[in-house]
C-alpha positions as CSV (number, residue, x, y, z in Angstrom):
1,X,36.5,9.6,-71.7
2,X,35.7,7.7,-68.5
3,X,33.9,9.2,-65.7
4,X,35.5,9.0,-62.3
5,X,33.9,6.8,-59.5
6,X,31.2,8.7,-57.2
7,X,32.0,6.2,-54.2
8,X,32.4,7.5,-51.0
9,X,29.6,10.0,-50.7
10,X,28.1,8.7,-47.4
11,X,24.7,9.4,-46.0
12,X,23.7,8.4,-42.6
13,X,24.5,5.1,-40.6
14,X,24.0,2.1,-42.9
15,X,21.8,-0.2,-40.7
16,X,19.0,-0.4,-43.1
17,X,19.4,-4.3,-43.5
18,X,18.7,-4.7,-39.9
19,X,15.4,-2.8,-39.7
20,X,11.9,-3.7,-40.6
21,X,9.9,-0.7,-41.5
22,X,6.1,-0.9,-41.6
23,X,3.8,1.0,-44.0
24,X,1.8,4.0,-42.7
25,X,-0.7,6.0,-44.3
26,X,-1.2,9.7,-43.9
27,X,-4.3,9.3,-42.3
28,X,-2.4,7.7,-39.3
29,X,-0.2,10.9,-39.3
30,X,-3.1,13.2,-39.3
31,X,-3.2,15.8,-36.4
32,X,0.7,14.7,-35.2
33,X,3.4,16.8,-34.6
34,X,6.3,15.6,-36.6
35,X,10.1,16.9,-36.1
36,X,11.6,17.0,-39.5
37,X,15.4,16.8,-39.8
38,X,15.7,19.9,-41.5
39,X,19.3,19.2,-43.1
40,X,18.3,16.1,-44.3
41,X,15.1,17.5,-46.0
42,X,17.1,20.4,-47.4
43,X,19.5,18.1,-48.9
44,X,16.9,16.2,-50.4
45,X,15.3,19.4,-52.0
46,X,18.7,20.4,-53.5
47,X,18.5,17.2,-55.6
48,X,15.6,19.3,-57.4
49,X,17.5,20.0,-60.6
50,X,17.3,21.0,-64.2
51,X,16.9,17.9,-66.4
52,X,19.1,19.4,-69.0
53,X,22.1,20.6,-67.3
54,X,22.3,18.8,-63.9
55,X,22.0,22.3,-62.1
56,X,19.7,23.1,-59.4
57,X,17.0,25.6,-59.7
58,X,18.3,29.0,-59.6
59,X,17.1,32.7,-59.7
60,X,18.4,35.4,-62.0
61,X,21.3,36.0,-59.8
62,X,22.4,32.4,-59.9
63,X,21.4,31.8,-56.4
64,X,20.2,28.2,-55.8
65,X,16.5,28.0,-55.1
66,X,15.9,24.2,-55.1
67,X,15.7,24.1,-51.5
68,X,13.1,26.8,-51.2
69,X,11.0,25.2,-53.8
70,X,10.8,21.9,-52.1
71,X,10.5,23.3,-48.7
72,X,7.5,25.6,-49.5
73,X,5.4,23.1,-51.9
74,X,6.1,20.2,-49.8
75,X,5.5,21.7,-46.5
76,X,2.0,22.8,-47.9
77,X,1.3,19.4,-48.8
78,X,2.2,17.9,-45.5
79,X,0.0,20.6,-43.7
80,X,-2.9,20.0,-46.3
81,X,-2.4,16.2,-45.2
82,X,-3.3,17.4,-41.5
83,X,0.4,16.9,-40.3
84,X,2.0,19.4,-38.1
85,X,5.6,19.9,-39.4
86,X,8.3,21.0,-37.1
87,X,11.6,21.7,-38.8
88,X,14.7,20.9,-36.6
89,X,17.9,22.7,-37.6
90,X,21.5,21.6,-36.9
91,X,23.6,23.7,-34.5
92,X,27.5,23.5,-34.0
93,X,28.9,20.0,-35.0
94,X,30.8,18.2,-32.3
95,X,34.8,18.3,-32.6
96,X,34.9,14.7,-33.7
97,X,32.8,15.3,-36.7
98,X,35.6,17.6,-38.2
99,X,36.9,15.0,-40.2
100,X,33.6,13.8,-41.9
101,X,32.9,17.4,-42.7
102,X,36.2,17.6,-44.6
103,X,35.6,14.3,-46.4
104,X,32.0,15.3,-47.3
105,X,33.6,18.7,-48.6
106,X,36.2,16.6,-50.7
107,X,33.4,14.4,-52.1
108,X,31.4,17.4,-53.2
109,X,34.3,18.9,-55.2
110,X,35.0,15.6,-56.7
111,X,31.4,15.2,-57.8
112,X,31.7,18.8,-59.1
113,X,34.5,17.9,-61.2
114,X,32.5,14.8,-62.3
115,X,29.4,16.6,-63.3
116,X,31.6,19.0,-65.5
117,X,33.2,16.2,-67.3
118,X,29.7,14.6,-68.0
119,X,28.4,17.8,-69.5
120,X,31.6,17.9,-71.6
121,X,30.7,14.3,-73.0
122,X,27.1,14.9,-73.2
123,X,26.2,12.0,-70.7
124,X,23.3,14.0,-69.0
125,X,22.3,11.1,-66.9
126,X,25.6,11.4,-65.2
127,X,25.2,15.1,-65.1
128,X,22.2,14.8,-63.2
129,X,23.5,12.4,-60.8
130,X,26.7,14.3,-60.0
131,X,24.9,17.7,-60.2
132,X,22.8,16.2,-57.0
133,X,26.0,15.5,-55.2
134,X,28.0,18.6,-55.9
135,X,25.9,21.3,-54.3
136,X,26.3,22.2,-50.5
137,X,23.8,23.7,-48.1
138,X,25.0,27.1,-47.2
139,X,24.5,29.4,-44.3
140,X,22.8,31.9,-46.7
141,X,20.4,29.0,-47.8
142,X,19.9,27.7,-44.3
143,X,18.9,31.4,-43.3
144,X,16.6,31.6,-46.2
145,X,14.7,28.5,-45.5
146,X,14.2,29.7,-41.7
147,X,12.9,33.0,-43.1
148,X,10.4,31.2,-45.4
149,X,9.1,28.6,-42.6
150,X,8.8,31.7,-40.3
151,X,6.9,33.5,-42.9
152,X,4.8,30.3,-43.4
153,X,3.8,30.2,-39.8
154,X,5.9,26.9,-39.2
155,X,7.5,26.2,-36.1
156,X,11.6,25.7,-36.3
157,X,13.8,24.5,-33.7
158,X,17.5,25.4,-33.4
159,X,19.6,22.5,-32.0
160,X,22.5,23.0,-30.1
161,X,24.3,20.2,-32.1
162,X,22.9,17.5,-34.1
163,X,19.3,18.1,-35.3
164,X,18.5,14.5,-35.2
165,X,19.5,14.4,-31.3
166,X,17.1,17.3,-30.8
167,X,14.5,15.8,-32.8
168,X,14.7,12.4,-30.9
169,X,14.7,14.2,-27.7
170,X,11.4,16.0,-28.5
171,X,10.1,12.7,-29.2
172,X,11.1,11.3,-26.0
173,X,9.5,14.2,-24.2
174,X,6.2,13.2,-26.2
175,X,6.1,17.0,-27.5
176,X,6.2,15.4,-30.9
177,X,4.9,11.9,-32.3
178,X,7.8,11.0,-34.5
179,X,11.1,12.1,-36.2
180,X,10.9,12.4,-40.2
181,X,14.2,11.6,-42.0
182,X,15.6,9.3,-44.6
183,X,18.6,8.5,-42.3
184,X,18.4,6.0,-39.4
185,X,20.9,8.2,-37.0
186,X,17.9,9.4,-35.0
187,X,17.4,5.9,-33.6
188,X,21.0,5.8,-32.2
189,X,19.9,9.2,-30.3
190,X,16.9,7.3,-29.0
191,X,14.3,8.3,-31.2
192,X,11.2,5.7,-30.6
193,X,9.6,6.5,-34.0
194,X,11.0,7.5,-37.5
195,X,9.0,8.3,-40.5
196,X,10.6,7.8,-43.6
197,X,9.5,9.0,-47.1
198,X,7.4,11.7,-45.4
199,X,8.9,14.7,-47.7
200,X,9.6,12.8,-50.8
201,X,7.4,13.1,-53.9
202,X,4.6,10.3,-54.2
203,X,6.7,8.8,-57.3
204,X,10.3,8.1,-57.6
205,X,12.1,7.6,-60.9
206,X,13.8,4.5,-61.1
207,X,17.6,5.5,-62.0
208,X,18.6,4.9,-65.8
209,X,15.0,4.5,-66.8
210,X,11.8,6.1,-67.5
211,X,10.0,4.1,-65.3
212,X,8.6,5.5,-61.6
213,X,7.6,3.6,-58.5
214,X,5.1,4.7,-55.8
215,X,6.8,6.0,-52.8
216,X,4.9,5.4,-49.6
217,X,5.5,6.5,-46.1
218,X,7.1,4.0,-43.7
219,X,7.4,3.8,-40.0
220,X,10.6,2.3,-38.1
221,X,9.5,1.4,-34.6
222,X,12.8,1.4,-32.6
223,X,11.2,-0.7,-29.6
224,X,9.8,-3.5,-31.9
225,X,12.9,-3.5,-34.1
226,X,15.2,-3.8,-31.0
227,X,13.1,-6.6,-29.4
228,X,13.2,-8.5,-32.7
229,X,16.9,-8.3,-33.0
230,X,17.5,-8.8,-29.3
231,X,19.6,-6.2,-28.7
232,X,19.5,-2.7,-26.6
233,X,19.9,0.7,-27.9
234,X,23.6,0.8,-26.7
235,X,24.2,-2.3,-28.6
236,X,22.7,-0.9,-31.7
237,X,25.0,2.1,-31.2
238,X,28.0,-0.3,-30.9
239,X,26.8,-1.9,-34.2
240,X,26.8,1.5,-35.9
241,X,30.3,2.2,-34.8
242,X,31.4,-0.9,-36.3
243,X,29.6,0.0,-39.4
244,X,30.8,3.4,-39.5
245,X,28.7,6.6,-38.4
246,X,28.9,10.2,-39.0
247,X,31.7,10.5,-36.7
248,X,34.0,7.4,-37.4
249,X,34.9,5.2,-40.2
250,X,33.8,1.7,-39.7
251,X,35.7,-1.4,-40.1
252,X,36.2,-2.5,-43.6
253,X,34.4,-5.4,-44.4
254,X,31.9,-5.3,-41.5
255,X,28.5,-4.7,-42.6
256,X,25.3,-4.2,-40.5
257,X,24.5,-7.9,-40.5
258,X,28.0,-9.0,-39.6
259,X,28.1,-6.3,-37.0
260,X,24.9,-7.5,-35.4
261,X,26.2,-11.1,-35.2
262,X,29.3,-10.0,-33.5
263,X,27.5,-7.7,-30.8
264,X,25.1,-10.5,-30.3
265,X,28.0,-12.9,-29.7
266,X,30.4,-10.6,-27.7
267,X,27.7,-8.2,-26.3
268,X,29.7,-5.0,-26.5
269,X,32.0,-3.1,-28.6
270,X,35.0,-3.6,-26.2
271,X,34.7,-7.1,-26.3
272,X,34.4,-7.1,-30.1
273,X,37.5,-5.1,-30.5
274,X,39.7,-7.2,-28.1
275,X,38.4,-10.6,-29.7
276,X,38.6,-9.5,-33.3
277,X,41.7,-7.1,-33.0
278,X,40.1,-4.6,-34.9
279,X,41.7,-1.3,-35.3
280,X,39.7,2.0,-35.9
281,X,41.1,5.1,-37.4
282,X,40.0,6.5,-34.0
283,X,41.2,5.9,-30.5
284,X,39.0,4.0,-28.1
285,X,38.9,6.9,-26.0
286,X,37.4,8.8,-29.2
287,X,35.1,5.8,-30.0
288,X,33.6,6.1,-26.2
289,X,33.2,9.7,-26.7
290,X,31.3,9.1,-29.8
291,X,29.3,6.3,-28.1
292,X,28.4,8.7,-25.1
293,X,27.5,11.7,-27.6
294,X,24.8,9.4,-28.8
295,X,23.6,8.4,-25.4
296,X,23.6,11.9,-23.9
297,X,23.8,14.7,-26.7
298,X,23.3,18.2,-26.0
299,X,19.8,19.4,-26.5
300,X,17.5,22.3,-25.7
301,X,14.2,22.5,-24.1
302,X,13.6,26.1,-25.2
303,X,11.4,25.7,-28.2
304,X,7.9,26.5,-29.3
305,X,5.5,24.2,-31.4
306,X,3.0,27.0,-32.2
307,X,1.8,27.1,-35.8
308,X,0.7,30.5,-36.7
309,X,-1.1,32.3,-39.6
310,X,1.0,32.5,-42.7
311,X,2.4,36.0,-43.5
312,X,1.5,36.3,-47.1
313,X,3.2,39.5,-47.7
314,X,6.6,38.2,-46.2
315,X,6.4,34.9,-48.3
316,X,5.8,36.9,-51.6
317,X,8.6,39.1,-50.9
318,X,11.0,36.2,-50.4
319,X,9.9,34.0,-53.1
320,X,8.8,36.4,-56.0
321,X,10.4,39.6,-55.3
322,X,13.9,38.2,-54.0
323,X,14.0,34.9,-56.1
324,X,11.6,35.2,-59.0
325,X,9.5,32.5,-58.2
326,X,6.4,32.2,-60.7
327,X,3.7,34.5,-59.1
328,X,0.9,32.3,-60.4
329,X,2.3,29.2,-58.8
330,X,2.9,30.9,-55.5
331,X,-0.6,32.5,-55.2
332,X,-2.2,29.1,-55.9
333,X,0.0,27.4,-53.2
334,X,-0.6,30.4,-50.6
335,X,-4.6,29.9,-50.9
336,X,-4.0,26.1,-50.1
337,X,-1.6,27.0,-47.1
338,X,-4.4,29.4,-45.9
339,X,-7.1,27.0,-46.3
340,X,-5.2,24.5,-44.6
341,X,-4.5,26.9,-41.7
342,X,-8.2,28.0,-41.2
343,X,-9.0,24.5,-41.2
344,X,-7.0,23.6,-38.4
345,X,-7.9,26.7,-36.6
346,X,-12.0,25.7,-37.0
347,X,-10.8,22.2,-35.7
348,X,-9.4,23.8,-32.6
349,X,-12.6,26.0,-32.0
350,X,-14.6,22.8,-32.3
351,X,-13.0,21.2,-29.5
352,X,-14.3,23.9,-27.2
353,X,-17.9,23.1,-27.8
């Protein structure tokens, strides 16, 4: 039996080949507020699966807990490293994202069918692969994630629309230092700095092998990259639209490097469309609406960055009582969290003397 193709599951704008990230160690991030794209992080955590079935981690009632496990333990890791994490959650998506949402739903359904086939034929490598792509982030899962973060004393920000737009705005206001995301979309929203590999494990398994590579955080500096490419942010948005964004399909056969050459030569998307005769699945008016959304997204200034003392009882109730987490592991992790909080509090007091 041949497994169907898994092509078509898209994650973020594909402009990686244009950018030159620089390595950054955790010491440089110490003491800095980092706005984490919550949806991006939670989808990463959903890939924490059971190796024998390709299913995510679940409690006794078959409720998925992978996102809570990743959020709890990895957030503690960040706090221990001296980072001040702020999780930014998506709000209502813009109307022109509806088609993308439907396509992603279809991709997940297709991945679920592929996962079942892989299990049936005993192909566990494919089962793990498709299992990671088959599960969606539900409203209940997001609510539990917010409940956990509140109990941990970690600030959350509710964006009016796209979380990455809100996170980029907070960096531009200098309330936080950088956006943390595996995607590059925040650059289109104007984020000066993006940190990648912040919430990943320190080692990543190479697909279809038993080998692991060390994963280091990296920093994408928007100004440096735009200057090196000799383009503006507006032109980067035009490149992204040519390649394809969360809101539109790109031109077939046009990758990031080709799009860059076209924009460098013709200066803007309008001229490229006119000179090359490109036809998008969206009207030109819709394309300008998408461009304007990247340039002027709806954001809010109503947020707090205060890190509070962890509520141990609330954490235990959610993780142990409701979702059957291992009490010993949770207790050890809570001691680490409380220790990190006390250390931060002591550092603040020392600044007064």
